[in-house]
N, C-alpha and C positions, 0 to 999 in steps of 0.2 A: 385759441383758448376755448371758443365755443365747441370745437369738435371733442375736447377733453371732457367737457361737462356732459356732452351728448354721449359719449361712449360710457361715463360712469352711470349716467341714468339708464342706458340700456342694459348694462351689466346688473344693475339693481333690479330692473323690470324682468330680466331673464331668470334671475335668482330669487325671485320674491318668495315663492313658497318656503324653500329652506331658511331664508333669512327671518321669515314670519314665524316659522316654527322654532328656530332659535330665540326669536325675541319673546314668544309666548312661554317657553320653558325656562332656558337660562337666563333671558333678559328680565322676565319677571321676578325669577329667583333672586337675582343680584339686586334688583329695585328693593325687594323685601328685605333681603339680607343687610344691604348698606343702610336702609333707613332704621334698622334697629340695632346698629353698632353702637352708637353713643347716645347717652341720655343723662339730662340734668336731674339730680335727685336731691333731697334735703342735705345729703352728705357731700354732695360735689359732683363732678363729671364721673359717670359710670361708663365702663367700656365693657361690651357683651362677650369678649373672649379673650383669652390669655395673650394671643397674638396681637390683639388691639391693644392691650394694656402696654405692651412693650413697644411695639412699633409706632403706634399713631401718637403716643406722647411726644416722641421725637419730632414726628411731623408737624404737630400743633405747635410744638416750640419753634420750629423754622418757619411755620406760616405766620406765627406772631411777629416775627421779625419783619415780615413783609407788610403785615397789617399795622404796626404800631411803630416802626423805627422810620426815620428819614430815609429816603431812597439813597442817599450819599453813604449810608452806613450798612445798606443790606448786605453786602457781600465782604465787610470790612473784617469781620471775625466769624469764627465758628460759634454756633449757640451752645456748645456743650464741650469743646475742646479749647482750653486756655491758650491764647496766644496763637490759635490755628486760624488759618483763613477759612472761609466758607466755601468748600469745594465739593460738596454733595450735590447730586443732580437735584435741582431745586424747582423745576418747571410746576409740578404739581402744587408744591408748597407755595409757590408764587401765586399761583391762580387762586388758592384757597385764601391766601392773605390779601389778596386784592379784593376778593369778595367781601372780607370781613372789613376792609378799609372803606368800602362802598355802602356798608350798612348791613351786610347779610350777618345774621347771627353765626357764632361759630359752628354749631353742628351741622346746618345746612351748608355751610360753606366749605366744610370738609366732605360731607357726604354726596353732594350733587356732582363734583367733578368725578368723583369714584364711579358714581352710576354711569356717568356720561363715558368714561374710559372703559368700562366693563363691556357696554353696549359697542363701543368701537373695537374692542378687542374681540369680541364674538364675530363681528363683520369681517375683521381682518384675519381671523383664524380660518374663517369659513373660506375666503377667497384664497388664501394661501393654500389650504388643503385642497380646494377645487382644482388649482393649478397644478398641484403635485400629483393628486390621485384621479384627476379627470372624470369625477364622477360627484354628483351633488349629494347622494345618499352616504357615500363613503366620507366625504368631507364634514357632513353632519355627524356621522358615527365617531369620526376621529376626534371631533371636539367633545363628544360625550365621554369618550375613553380617556382624553386628557384630563378632563375636569373632574372625572371620578377615579382618577389614578391614585397611586400611594396606598395600594393593597385593596383587598376586596372587603374592608371593613364596613363600607356602606351596605353591602348585602345583609350583615348582621344587623345593622340599623333598620332596614326594611323589613327584615324578618321580625324583629321585635315590635314594629310599628303595627305590623299585620295581626299579631297575637294580642296585643293589648294597646290599641290605639289611643292616644291622648293628645289633645293639641299642644299641651306643654312639652312633650316629649318629642313632638314633631318640630317645634321651634327651638327647643333646647334639650339635645339628646343628654340622657342622664349620665352616659359614660362615654369614654373616648374610644370609639369603635375601631378607628384606623391604627391607634398604636398597639404594638404587640411588645410588651416590656420585657418578656422573656428573650427576645431577639434583639433588644435595644432598638427597636424600630419606632420612633416618636414622631414620625411625619404624619400629617393628616390631610384628608382631601376637603375640598371646598364644602361638601355636604356635612360632613362630620363637624368641621370647624364651624 
């Protein structure tokens, strides 16, 4: 067991610079992004993007089962399918629900695991890409290409920012740069979203 931890330590030590670069760029981005996704307003819970409106409301409902129901009832029924069993992959919702059960407010209970998972994802993607590509630089480049995928819309976003930089436009793009409605392409990348 000690040899496994030693090997992991040596791998992280060997790949410290690329991992640090990914942490400072994408890691910091994900920390800022996730910390701004949900907010309590006088009107109620506010979600910062349309993808959050639809997806996280379901996840909050599932996390609430783990937070407020008896463990005996956790998997007894589906939160939004009548007479259906709870078969959705629930591990992230379980962690968030248990955090709420232990006294963590809802927003940090939803956001902190997401930040952790995004940092683990970056590390995992880096090591997978390094194994496949046999190059630290190409592994990092592959992550950038993957996260900036779904079209070159981010280039238009960067162009607009350089012509008229505003912090509000930096954090909240005024238009959907990745979608091309003429081609019925509605996907977006993480920067635009």
